[in-house]
N, C-alpha and C positions, 0 to 999 in steps of 0.2 A: 204297387212295387213301380218304382219308376226308374228310369236308367238314363244316365248322362249320355250315352252313346248314340249318337245319331245314325239312323238305319242308312243302309246303301241307296234305298229308294229316296230317301230325303236329299242325300248328297247329290245323287244323279239328277234329279229334277232341278234342283238348284244350280248344279253346273251347266247342264245343257241349257237352261232358260238364261242363263248369263252369256254363254257363248253365242247365242243366238239374239243377244240384246234385247230380251223381254224383260219388262217390269213384271211383278208379282200380279199387278191389277191387270195388265195386258194379256198375261197367260190365262187368269182366271176368266177373262172375257172371251178369249179365243176359245178356251176349254169348255165354257159353259158352266163352271163350277164357281161357287161363292170364294170371293177373295180371302175370306178367312179359313176356307179350307186348304188353300195354296200355302197360307202363313204357317198353319198348324202343320201341315205334312212337312214342310222344309224345315221348321223348328225342331222337329221331332215329337211334338205334342201328340200328333197323330200318326202314330208309327204303323199303322195298319189300315190304310186307306182301302175302300172298296175296290174290286175289280173294274167296276163301271167307272169311278173316279179316275182310276190309273187309264183305262183306255182313251176316255176324254182329253186327260193331259197329254197323253202320247201321241194322239191324233193331233193337237194342238201344236204340238213340238215336231210334228211330222217324222217320229220314229215309230218304232215298234214297242210294244208292251215290255218285251224283253229286255230292250235298253236301258228301261228304268230299274230294272231288277237285279242287272249284274253288280256284284259286290267286289 
């Protein structure tokens, strides 16, 4: 069952990353997660990332995890 709708998490990560002027590659390095993971989350292919991954991304973006979840 696939959905064309991108999750709020995906949109939030992309928007915050772009506002901070970071590439997907740079964010992956700052967060210590695979580049492919960032791409899959932002594209909606991975619509349910682990909380550990979200914590790493939030820390790299200097925000709280809650900031990634708001829709």
